[in-house]
N, C-alpha and C positions, 0 to 999 in steps of 0.2 A: 504494500500500500504506500501511497505517496500523496503529497499535496500538490495540486496544480494551481499555481498562482504566479502571475507575472506583473511587473509594474514598469511603466514607461512614462517619461515626462517629455512633453512637447512644448516648444515655444510657439505661441500663436496669438494673434489678436482677435481671432474669430470668437464669436459668442458660443457658449456651450449649447444653447438651444439649436443653433444652426448646425453645429457639428452632430448633435444627437439626431436631428431630423434626417440628415444625409446618411448617417451611419445606419439608422433603422431601415431606411429605404434600401441601402446596400445589402443588409442582412436579408430582408424580405425578397430581394431579387435572387439571392442565393438559396432560397427555399426555406428559410427559417421562420418559425412562428416567433413573434417578438412582443415584448411589453416594455414600457419604459416610464420613467418619472423623472422630472427635472424640477429643481427647486433651489433658489438662492445660490446659484453657481455650482451646485452639485447635481449629479444625475446618476441614475442606474439604468442599465439596459440589460434585459435578459433575452436570450435566444435559445430556442429548442428546434431540433430537426426531428421530424417525425419518422415513422416506420414502425411496423408491427413489433419487431424484436426490441427496438429501442423503447417503444411504449411500454412493453412488459417489464423490461429490466430497469430502466432509469426514468420512469415517468415523472419523478419529482426533481430531476436534475436539469440544470440549464447552464449554458455558458453565461457567465455574469460579468458585466463590465461596469466598474464604477468610475465616475469622472468627477474631478474636483478642479475648479479654475481658481488659481491664486495669481493675481496680476496678469502677466502675459504667459504664465506657465499653466499647462493643462496636465494634471496627473491622472493617468489611466491605469487601473488595476484590472486584470483579467483573470478569471478562474472559473471553477465549477462551483455553483451554488445551488441551493434549494430553490425550485420554481416557487415563487411567492404568489399565492392567490391574492387577488385584489391589490396588486402592486400600486395601482393608481391612487389608492387611498392610504397607502403606507408612507410614513414620513421618510424621506431620503436620508436624513441624518441618522435615524435609528438603524437603517439598513447598512449604511457605510460603517458605522461604529460597531455593529454586531459581528460576531464570527460568521462570516458568509461562506467560506470555502470549505468544502467537504473532502475527506479522504476518498480516493477512487482507486480502483484496481489497475494493474499494469496495462492490460489491453485497452481499457478506456482511456488511460493516460496517453497512450501512443496515438489513438484516434484523435483525442482532444488536442494534443500537441500539434498535429498536422492541421487540423481545422483552425485552431487558434492562430497559428503562424500565418495562414492565408488571410484570416480576418484582420489581424493586426496590420498586415501590409495594406489592406484596403482602407483601414482607419488612418494610417499614416498618409495615404494619398488624399483622403478627405481633409485632414487637418492642414496639410501643406499646400493645398490648392487655393 
């Protein structure tokens, strides 16, 4: 078992809301089901990819991205988190401060690493454009 969690800091003048909207659109185009919440320069985006086997094994897991804007810096943390029901009404600060990331097994870590790597490249293009 291991913990899947990555952190990256970008320098950007873009608004968090603008980045989140573009990122969610990007994820949806890749076939992910998404949910997000943005509040006071902080945001969380969750993405799940469906499939019968995936639904049976990891229905409560999602790729989870937290965003925090501090000046011209955007800190992004990516990992596996519990799919939060009613994310739209959950306070962002509570989510970001709570233990969000779960231990996952090795095969899922490898799949997640591949997907996360591709998604982070897409996010980097969004932030830098």
